[in-house]
C-alpha positions in Angstrom: 64.7 100.5 88.4 68.1 100.6 90.0 69.2 97.5 91.7 67.0 95.2 89.7 68.9 92.2 88.4 65.9 90.6 86.6 66.2 90.9 82.8 62.8 90.8 81.2 61.2 92.4 78.2 59.0 94.4 80.5 61.8 95.8 82.7 63.8 96.7 79.5 60.8 98.4 78.0 60.1 100.5 81.1 63.8 101.5 81.4 64.0 102.5 77.7 60.8 104.4 77.9 62.1 106.4 81.0 65.4 107.0 79.2 63.6 108.2 76.1 61.5 110.6 78.1 64.5 112.0 79.9 66.4 112.8 76.7 63.4 114.0 74.8 62.9 111.3 72.2 59.8 111.4 70.2 57.7 108.3 69.4 58.2 107.0 65.9 55.7 105.0 64.0 56.9 102.0 61.9 57.1 102.8 58.2 54.0 102.2 56.1 53.8 99.1 53.8 54.2 101.4 50.8 57.5 102.8 52.3 58.7 99.3 53.0 57.9 98.2 49.4 59.7 101.3 48.0 62.8 100.5 50.1 62.7 96.9 48.8 62.4 98.1 45.2 65.2 100.6 45.7 67.5 97.9 47.1 66.6 95.6 44.1 67.2 98.4 41.7 70.6 99.1 43.2 71.5 95.4 43.0 70.5 95.3 39.3 72.5 98.5 38.5 75.5 96.9 40.1 75.0 93.7 38.1 74.6 95.8 34.9 77.9 97.5 35.5 79.6 94.2 36.2 78.2 92.7 33.1 79.3 95.6 31.0 82.8 95.5 32.4 82.9 91.7 31.8 81.7 92.2 28.2 84.4 94.9 27.5 87.1 92.7 29.0 86.0 89.7 27.0 85.8 91.7 23.8 89.3 93.1 24.4 90.6 89.6 25.0 88.9 88.3 21.8 90.4 91.2 19.9 93.8 90.3 21.2 93.4 86.7 20.1 92.1 87.7 16.7 94.8 90.3 16.4 97.5 87.8 17.1 96.1 85.4 14.5 96.0 88.3 12.0 99.6 89.1 12.8 100.7 85.5 12.4 98.8 85.3 9.1 100.5 88.5 7.8 103.9 87.1 8.9 103.3 83.9 7.0 102.1 85.8 4.0 105.1 88.1 4.0 107.4 85.1 4.3 105.7 83.4 1.3 105.9 86.6 -0.7 109.6 86.9 0.0 110.1 83.2 -1.0 108.2 83.8 -4.2 110.1 86.9 -5.0 113.5 85.6 -3.9 113.3 82.2 -5.3 113.9 83.1 -9.0 116.7 85.5 -7.9 118.3 82.7 -5.9 118.0 80.3 -8.8 119.6 82.8 -11.1 122.3 83.6 -8.7 123.0 79.8 -8.1 123.3 79.3 -11.9 125.7 82.2 -12.3 127.8 81.1 -9.3 127.8 77.4 -10.3 129.4 78.4 -13.6 132.0 80.4 -11.8 132.8 78.1 -8.9 136.3 77.6 -10.2 136.9 81.3 -10.3 135.6 81.9 -6.8 137.5 79.1 -5.0 
């Protein structure tokens, strides 16, 4: 086949067959339909497992984000509640202190 410039399927096939015979390649049959189906199912299973992991990760991230939002609302509510408690507690004391101080303004200044 040396020196042939023609590129045809037949020439390629003959050359590959001779090369295979020289290096001792064994003939291989194409996989059966069952094997092809199993390979397709395996590929689909791998894709589904990958999607499952991605969905689980997405759910965990979303839950964590929601927890942060809820947590920040809870912290804000606690802060408001604490401020109101301080006002309720401090208000009578301040009123009393103001009354005492107002009676003694002359002494203080």
